[in-house]
Each structure stands twice: as C-alpha cells, then as structure tokens.
DSSP file (Angstrom, degrees, kcal/mol; ACC not computed):
  #  RESIDUE AA STRUCTURE BP1 BP2  ACC     N-H-->O    O-->H-N    N-H-->O    O-->H-N    TCO  KAPPA ALPHA  PHI   PSI    X-CA   Y-CA   Z-CA
    1    1 A X              0   0    0      0, 0.0     2,-0.5     0, 0.0     0, 0.0   0.000 360.0 360.0 360.0 139.6    0.0    0.0    0.0
    2    2 A X        -     0   0    0      0, 0.0     2,-0.4     0, 0.0     0, 0.0  -0.860 360.0-139.7-106.2 140.2    1.2    3.4   -0.8
    3    3 A X        -     0   0    0     -2,-0.5     2,-0.4     1,-0.0     0, 0.0  -0.780  15.2-132.6 -95.5 137.4    0.6    6.3    1.5
    4    4 A X        -     0   0    0     -2,-0.4     2,-0.5     1,-0.0    -1,-0.0  -0.730  18.3-132.5 -88.7 138.1   -0.3    9.6    0.0
    5    5 A X        -     0   0    0     -2,-0.4     2,-0.4     0, 0.0    -1,-0.0  -0.749  19.6-157.3 -91.0 132.8    1.6   12.6    1.3
    6    6 A X        -     0   0    0     -2,-0.5     2,-0.2     3,-0.0     3,-0.1  -0.814  21.7-111.6-107.9 149.3   -0.4   15.6    2.3
    7    7 A X        -     0   0    0     -2,-0.4     3,-0.1     1,-0.1    -1,-0.0  -0.542  47.6 -95.1 -73.1 143.6    0.9   19.1    2.5
    8    8 A X        -     0   0    0     -2,-0.2    -1,-0.1     1,-0.1     3,-0.1  -0.314  46.5-103.2 -60.9 142.6    0.9   20.4    6.0
    9    9 A X        -     0   0    0      1,-0.1     2,-0.1    -3,-0.1    -1,-0.1  -0.328  39.3-101.6 -65.8 146.9   -2.2   22.3    7.0
   10   10 A X        -     0   0    0      1,-0.1    -1,-0.1    -3,-0.1     3,-0.1  -0.454  46.0-100.7 -67.2 139.5   -1.8   26.0    7.1
   11   11 A X        -     0   0    0     -2,-0.1    -1,-0.1     1,-0.1     3,-0.1  -0.333  42.9-101.5 -63.0 143.3   -1.5   27.3   10.6
   12   12 A X        -     0   0    0      1,-0.1     2,-0.1    -3,-0.1    -1,-0.1  -0.363  41.7-102.8 -64.9 141.9   -4.7   28.7   12.0
   13   13 A X        -     0   0    0      1,-0.1    -1,-0.1    -3,-0.1     2,-0.1  -0.436  41.1-108.8 -66.2 136.5   -4.8   32.4   12.0
   14   14 A X        -     0   0    0     -2,-0.1    -1,-0.1     1,-0.1     2,-0.1  -0.401  35.7-107.5 -67.2 141.3   -4.2   33.8   15.5
   15   15 A X        -     0   0    0      1,-0.1    -1,-0.1    -2,-0.1     3,-0.1  -0.405  39.6-103.3 -67.2 144.2   -7.3   35.3   17.1
   16   16 A X        -     0   0    0      1,-0.1    -1,-0.1    -2,-0.1     3,-0.1  -0.348  45.7 -93.7 -65.4 151.2   -7.2   39.1   17.3
   17   17 A X        -     0   0    0      1,-0.1    -1,-0.1    -3,-0.1     2,-0.0  -0.315  50.8 -93.1 -64.8 150.4   -6.4   40.5   20.7
   18   18 A X        -     0   0    0      1,-0.1    -1,-0.1    -3,-0.1     2,-0.1  -0.320  39.9-118.6 -65.7 146.1   -9.3   41.3   22.9
   19   19 A X     >  -     0   0    0      1,-0.1     4,-2.2    -3,-0.1     3,-0.2  -0.371  27.8-105.6 -77.0 162.0  -10.7   44.8   22.8
   20   20 A X  H  > S+     0   0    0      1,-0.2     4,-2.5     2,-0.2     5,-0.2   0.863 122.4  55.0 -57.4 -35.3  -10.7   47.0   25.9
   21   21 A X  H  > S+     0   0    0      2,-0.2     4,-2.5     1,-0.2    -1,-0.2   0.896 107.7  48.4 -64.5 -39.9  -14.4   46.5   26.2
   22   22 A X  H  > S+     0   0    0     -3,-0.2     4,-2.3     2,-0.2    -2,-0.2   0.886 111.4  50.1 -67.7 -38.4  -14.0   42.7   26.2
   23   23 A X  H  X S+     0   0    0     -4,-2.2     4,-2.2     2,-0.2    -2,-0.2   0.932 112.4  47.1 -64.0 -45.5  -11.3   42.8   28.8
   24   24 A X  H  X S+     0   0    0     -4,-2.5     4,-2.7     1,-0.2     5,-0.2   0.921 111.9  50.2 -62.6 -44.6  -13.5   45.0   31.0
   25   25 A X  H  X S+     0   0    0     -4,-2.5     4,-2.7     1,-0.2    -1,-0.2   0.910 111.0  49.1 -60.7 -42.9  -16.5   42.8   30.6
   26   26 A X  H  X S+     0   0    0     -4,-2.3     4,-1.0     1,-0.2    -1,-0.2   0.894 112.7  47.6 -64.9 -39.6  -14.5   39.7   31.4
   27   27 A X  H  X S+     0   0    0     -4,-2.2     4,-0.5     2,-0.2    -2,-0.2   0.908 113.7  46.9 -68.4 -41.3  -13.1   41.4   34.6
   28   28 A X  H >< S+     0   0    0     -4,-2.7     3,-1.3     1,-0.2     7,-0.2   0.930 111.6  49.8 -66.7 -45.0  -16.6   42.6   35.7
   29   29 A X  H 3< S+     0   0    0     -4,-2.7    -1,-0.2     1,-0.3    -2,-0.2   0.712 104.3  61.5 -68.5 -18.3  -18.2   39.2   35.1
   30   30 A X  H 3< S+     0   0    0     -4,-1.0     2,-0.9    -5,-0.2    -1,-0.3   0.655  87.2  79.6 -80.4 -15.9  -15.4   37.6   37.1
   31   31 A X    <X  -     0   0    0     -3,-1.3     4,-2.0    -4,-0.5     5,-0.1  -0.801  58.1-176.9 -97.2 101.0  -16.3   39.5   40.3
   32   32 A X  H  > S+     0   0    0     -2,-0.9     4,-2.3     1,-0.2    -1,-0.2   0.841  82.1  54.9 -68.9 -33.0  -19.3   37.7   41.8
   33   33 A X  H  > S+     0   0    0      2,-0.2     4,-2.3     1,-0.2    -1,-0.2   0.893 108.4  49.3 -68.2 -37.0  -19.6   40.2   44.7
   34   34 A X  H  > S+     0   0    0      2,-0.2     4,-2.4     1,-0.2    -2,-0.2   0.915 111.2  49.3 -65.0 -42.6  -19.8   43.1   42.1
   35   35 A X  H  X S+     0   0    0     -4,-2.0     4,-1.9    -7,-0.2    -2,-0.2   0.887 111.0  49.9 -65.2 -38.5  -22.5   41.2   40.1
   36   36 A X  H  X S+     0   0    0     -4,-2.3     4,-2.2     2,-0.2    -1,-0.2   0.911 111.2  49.0 -65.0 -42.2  -24.5   40.5   43.3
   37   37 A X  H  X S+     0   0    0     -4,-2.3     4,-2.6     1,-0.2    -2,-0.2   0.893 110.8  49.9 -64.1 -40.3  -24.3   44.2   44.3
   38   38 A X  H  X S+     0   0    0     -4,-2.4     4,-2.5     2,-0.2    -1,-0.2   0.866 109.4  52.4 -66.4 -35.1  -25.4   45.3   40.9
   39   39 A X  H  X S+     0   0    0     -4,-1.9     4,-2.1     2,-0.2    -2,-0.2   0.922 111.6  45.5 -65.9 -43.4  -28.3   42.9   41.0
   40   40 A X  H  X S+     0   0    0     -4,-2.2     4,-2.4     2,-0.2    -2,-0.2   0.927 114.0  49.1 -65.0 -44.5  -29.5   44.3   44.4
   41   41 A X  H  X S+     0   0    0     -4,-2.6     4,-2.4     1,-0.2    -2,-0.2   0.898 110.9  50.5 -61.5 -40.9  -29.0   47.8   43.1
   42   42 A X  H  X S+     0   0    0     -4,-2.5     4,-2.5     2,-0.2    -1,-0.2   0.884 109.7  50.7 -64.3 -38.8  -31.0   47.0   40.0
   43   43 A X  H  X S+     0   0    0     -4,-2.1     4,-2.4     2,-0.2    -2,-0.2   0.913 111.0  48.0 -65.3 -42.8  -33.8   45.5   42.0
   44   44 A X  H  X S+     0   0    0     -4,-2.4     4,-2.2     2,-0.2    -2,-0.2   0.918 112.9  48.8 -63.2 -43.0  -34.0   48.6   44.3
   45   45 A X  H  X S+     0   0    0     -4,-2.4     4,-2.1     2,-0.2    -2,-0.2   0.908 110.8  50.4 -63.6 -42.0  -34.0   50.8   41.2
   46   46 A X  H  X S+     0   0    0     -4,-2.5     4,-2.3     1,-0.2    -2,-0.2   0.907 110.8  48.8 -63.2 -42.4  -36.7   48.7   39.6
   47   47 A X  H  X S+     0   0    0     -4,-2.4     4,-0.5     1,-0.2    -1,-0.2   0.869 109.8  52.4 -66.0 -35.9  -38.9   48.9   42.7
   48   48 A X  H  < S+     0   0    0     -4,-2.2     3,-0.5     2,-0.2     4,-0.3   0.896 111.9  45.6 -66.4 -39.1  -38.4   52.7   42.9
   49   49 A X  H  < S+     0   0    0     -4,-2.1     3,-0.4     1,-0.2    -2,-0.2   0.887 118.8  41.7 -70.3 -38.2  -39.5   53.1   39.3
   50   50 A X  H >X S+     0   0    0     -4,-2.3     4,-2.0     1,-0.2     3,-0.9   0.374  83.4 105.8 -90.7   4.7  -42.5   50.8   39.7
   51   51 A X  H 3X S+     0   0    0     -4,-0.5     4,-2.8    -3,-0.5    -1,-0.2   0.877  75.3  55.3 -55.4 -43.4  -43.5   52.1   43.2
   52   52 A X  H 34 S+     0   0    0     -3,-0.4    -1,-0.3    -4,-0.3    -2,-0.1   0.834 111.5  45.4 -60.9 -29.0  -46.5   54.0   41.9
   53   53 A X  H <4 S+     0   0    0     -3,-0.9     3,-0.4    -4,-0.2    -1,-0.2   0.832 114.5  47.6 -80.0 -32.9  -47.9   50.8   40.4
   54   54 A X  H  < S+     0   0    0     -4,-2.0     2,-0.4     1,-0.3    -2,-0.2   0.915 131.1  16.3 -74.9 -42.8  -47.2   48.7   43.5
   55   55 A X     <  +     0   0    0     -4,-2.8    -1,-0.3    -5,-0.2    -2,-0.1  -0.744  67.3 168.6-132.0  84.6  -48.7   51.2   46.0
   56   56 A X        +     0   0    0     -3,-0.4     2,-0.3    -2,-0.4    -1,-0.1   0.740  62.1  67.7 -72.1 -21.6  -50.9   53.7   44.2
   57   57 A X  S    S-     0   0    0      1,-0.1     2,-0.1     2,-0.0     0, 0.0  -0.725  88.9-111.5 -99.6 148.5  -52.5   55.1   47.4
   58   58 A X              0   0    0     -2,-0.3    -2,-0.1     1,-0.1    -1,-0.1  -0.462 360.0 360.0 -69.7 147.9  -50.7   57.0   50.1
   59   59 A X              0   0    0     -2,-0.1    -1,-0.1    -4,-0.1    -2,-0.0   0.510 360.0 360.0 -71.5 360.0  -50.3   55.2   53.4
C-alpha cells in the first residue's frame, strides 16, 4: 500500500487580541460580589420606578 503525502495544513490564524471592552466585561463578570451588588441595586431601582404601580395610594 502506498501512502499519499499531504501538504501540512496552514496554521490557524491567530485570534485578534481582545478589545478593551471585552477585557472590562470579562473582569466585571469575574467578580461575583460586584455582580451581586449590581443585582441588588438594579432590584432597588426597579422597585423605585414601579413604586406608583405597586402602591398607588398614600399610606
């Protein structure tokens, strides 16, 4: 049996370096305490915006 010789595959193109936005996003998403704080802050903000719908009458 004869083996066929193949040309070596072209090296894969290197991925472009991450943009500053991608670096920042990766760093922010890596901090679980920051994400938890942002979630709590977002919930408080959402409740403040929706307060007239939740309690339409004065106490």
